[in-house]
C-alpha positions as CSV (number, residue, x, y, z in Angstrom):
1,X,5.4,20.4,2.5
2,X,3.6,23.5,1.6
3,X,3.2,23.1,-2.1
4,X,-0.7,23.2,-3.6
5,X,0.1,21.5,-6.7
6,X,3.1,18.8,-7.4
7,X,3.9,16.0,-9.9
8,X,3.9,12.6,-8.1
9,X,7.0,10.5,-9.1
10,X,6.1,6.9,-9.3
11,X,9.8,6.0,-8.7
12,X,11.0,8.0,-6.1
13,X,14.1,7.5,-3.8
14,X,12.8,5.1,-1.1
15,X,13.4,4.9,2.6
16,X,13.0,1.9,4.9
17,X,9.8,1.0,6.0
18,X,8.7,-1.8,8.5
19,X,5.0,-1.8,8.0
20,X,5.0,-5.3,7.3
21,X,5.7,-8.1,10.0
22,X,8.9,-10.1,9.2
23,X,6.9,-13.5,9.6
24,X,4.4,-12.1,7.0
25,X,6.9,-12.4,3.9
26,X,6.2,-15.4,1.8
27,X,10.0,-15.6,0.0
28,X,13.4,-14.6,1.0
29,X,12.9,-11.1,-0.3
30,X,12.0,-9.0,2.8
31,X,12.5,-5.6,1.3
32,X,10.0,-2.6,1.7
33,X,10.1,0.9,1.4
34,X,8.2,4.3,1.4
35,X,8.5,7.6,0.1
36,X,6.0,10.3,1.5
37,X,5.3,12.9,-1.1
38,X,2.7,14.9,0.8
39,X,1.4,14.8,4.4
40,X,-0.7,17.3,6.6
41,X,0.8,18.9,9.7
42,X,-1.9,16.4,11.6
43,X,-0.9,13.3,9.6
44,X,-4.5,12.8,8.7
45,X,-3.9,13.0,5.3
46,X,-0.8,11.3,3.4
47,X,0.4,10.7,-0.3
48,X,3.1,8.5,-1.0
49,X,4.5,5.7,-3.1
50,X,5.2,2.3,-1.1
51,X,6.9,-0.8,-2.3
52,X,6.9,-4.5,-0.7
53,X,8.3,-8.0,-1.2
54,X,5.6,-10.7,-1.3
55,X,3.9,-11.1,1.8
56,X,0.5,-12.3,3.0
57,X,-1.3,-10.6,6.0
58,X,-4.7,-11.1,7.5
59,X,-6.0,-7.5,8.5
60,X,-8.8,-7.8,10.8
61,X,-9.6,-3.8,10.6
62,X,-7.9,-1.9,7.8
63,X,-6.5,1.0,9.7
64,X,-7.2,3.8,7.4
65,X,-9.1,4.9,4.4
66,X,-7.0,4.4,1.5
67,X,-7.0,4.7,-2.4
68,X,-4.3,3.2,-4.2
69,X,-2.8,2.6,-7.9
70,X,-0.5,-0.1,-8.7
71,X,2.6,0.8,-10.5
72,X,4.2,-2.4,-10.6
73,X,3.7,-5.9,-9.3
74,X,0.5,-7.7,-8.1
75,X,-1.7,-7.8,-5.0
76,X,-4.9,-10.1,-4.0
77,X,-7.4,-8.9,-1.7
78,X,-9.6,-11.5,-0.2
79,X,-12.9,-10.4,1.7
80,X,-14.4,-11.8,4.7
81,X,-17.1,-13.2,2.4
82,X,-14.4,-15.2,0.6
83,X,-14.6,-13.2,-2.6
84,X,-11.0,-12.1,-4.0
85,X,-9.9,-9.5,-6.1
86,X,-6.5,-9.2,-7.8
87,X,-5.0,-5.7,-8.9
88,X,-1.8,-5.2,-11.3
89,X,-0.1,-2.4,-13.0
90,X,-2.6,0.6,-14.0
91,X,-5.6,-0.7,-11.5
92,X,-6.8,1.9,-8.9
93,X,-8.7,0.4,-6.0
94,X,-9.8,1.6,-2.5
95,X,-10.1,0.0,0.8
96,X,-12.4,1.5,3.6
97,X,-11.3,1.9,7.1
98,X,-12.3,-1.1,9.3
99,X,-12.6,-3.5,6.1
100,X,-11.7,-7.1,7.1
101,X,-9.1,-8.2,4.3
102,X,-6.4,-10.9,3.4
103,X,-3.5,-8.8,1.9
104,X,-1.4,-10.9,-0.4
105,X,1.4,-9.5,-2.5
106,X,1.9,-12.2,-5.3
107,X,4.7,-10.2,-7.2
108,X,6.9,-7.4,-5.4
109,X,4.4,-4.4,-5.4
110,X,4.7,-0.6,-6.2
111,X,1.8,1.1,-5.4
112,X,0.8,4.9,-4.9
113,X,-1.6,5.7,-2.3
114,X,-3.6,8.5,-0.5
115,X,-4.4,7.9,2.8
116,X,-7.1,9.5,5.0
117,X,-6.9,8.5,8.6
């Protein structure tokens, strides 16, 4: 993409995604989708919308710097020290690369994100 300015649609057409392991889903719904709005040629920066059914994953080292805004649903992060934070529609939060977290989607989640590798 070469546009310098563009509107990010929070409900774009989604493409199938498989970032979440099949054993991480906590309900019979195993749906997951993604839409990339923008990505640099070297893939070091990405902007998109991602959605996923309820799941729970222990992430020993978050792979990227990521800022996200919840559009729909809910997610709870539990930090290595045991502290938990829950986020819902309208909440924006950041996870630094390398952070240890338990990522638990408690209601089907749709988020907009910006990733810096």
